[in-house]
C-alpha positions in Angstrom: 10.1 -3.7 1.7 10.1 0.0 1.9 8.5 2.9 3.9 5.9 5.1 2.3 3.4 7.8 3.1 -0.2 7.4 2.1 -1.6 10.2 -0.1 -5.1 8.9 -0.5 -7.4 6.3 -1.9 -8.3 5.4 -5.5 -12.0 5.0 -6.3 -12.7 2.2 -8.7 -16.3 1.3 -9.4 -15.1 -1.7 -11.4 -12.1 -3.8 -10.4 -11.0 -7.4 -10.5 -13.4 -9.5 -8.4 -10.6 -10.9 -6.3 -9.7 -7.4 -5.1 -13.0 -7.0 -3.2 -12.5 -6.0 0.4 -9.3 -4.1 -0.1 -8.6 -0.5 -0.9 -6.5 0.8 -3.7 -4.2 3.3 -2.0 -2.0 6.0 -3.5 1.4 6.3 -1.7 4.9 7.8 -2.1 8.1 6.3 -1.0 9.8 8.5 1.6 13.4 9.3 2.4 15.0 9.4 5.9 13.4 12.7 6.5 9.9 11.3 5.7 9.8 13.5 2.5 8.1 12.0 -0.6 10.5 10.8 -3.3 9.8 9.3 -6.7 6.5 8.8 -8.5 3.2 7.9 -6.9 2.4 4.3 -6.5 -0.8 2.3 -5.9 -0.9 -0.5 -3.4 -3.6 -2.8 -2.0 -4.5 -2.1 1.6 -6.4 -4.7 3.7 -5.4 -3.2 7.0 -7.1 0.3 6.9 -4.4 2.9 6.5 -5.4 6.5 6.3 -4.1 9.6 4.6 -0.7 10.8 5.8 0.0 7.5 7.6 3.5 6.1 7.3 3.2 2.5 6.1 5.4 -0.5 5.5 5.0 -1.9 1.9 6.0 -5.1 0.3 6.5 -5.4 -3.5 6.7 -7.9 -6.2 5.2 -11.4 -6.1 5.5 -11.4 -2.3 2.8 -8.7 -2.0 0.2 -11.4 -2.8 1.1 -13.1 0.5 -0.1 -10.0 2.4 -3.6 -10.4 1.0 -6.4 -12.6 2.2 -5.9 -15.0 -0.7 -2.6 -15.5 -2.4 -3.8 -15.6 -6.0 -4.5 -11.9 -6.3 -3.2 -9.8 -9.2 -1.2 -7.5 -6.8 2.5 -6.4 -6.8 2.4 -3.8 -4.0 0.7 -4.3 -0.6 0.6 -2.4 2.7 1.6 -4.7 5.5 1.9 -2.3 8.5 1.0 1.1 9.8 4.1 2.6 11.5 3.8 4.5 14.8 7.4 5.6 14.9 10.6 5.5 12.8 13.9 6.1 14.6 
């Protein structure tokens, strides 16, 4: 898992049918100062995060378990919107 900041949404008029109901979300991993580091990433979002939200992200095959069905072609998924990081 890692913490990331949401940069925006991806609009895809055509996507895999099993991805229906979720949003493709652009995000950046953040450092301890909440500054973006590394390249942009795209994650599935079924919880409704918004731009500039800090989110908790799971990666790899475990990301599928954060989705409504576990047979989705997903390797990054947002599992929480963070209110505060100490």
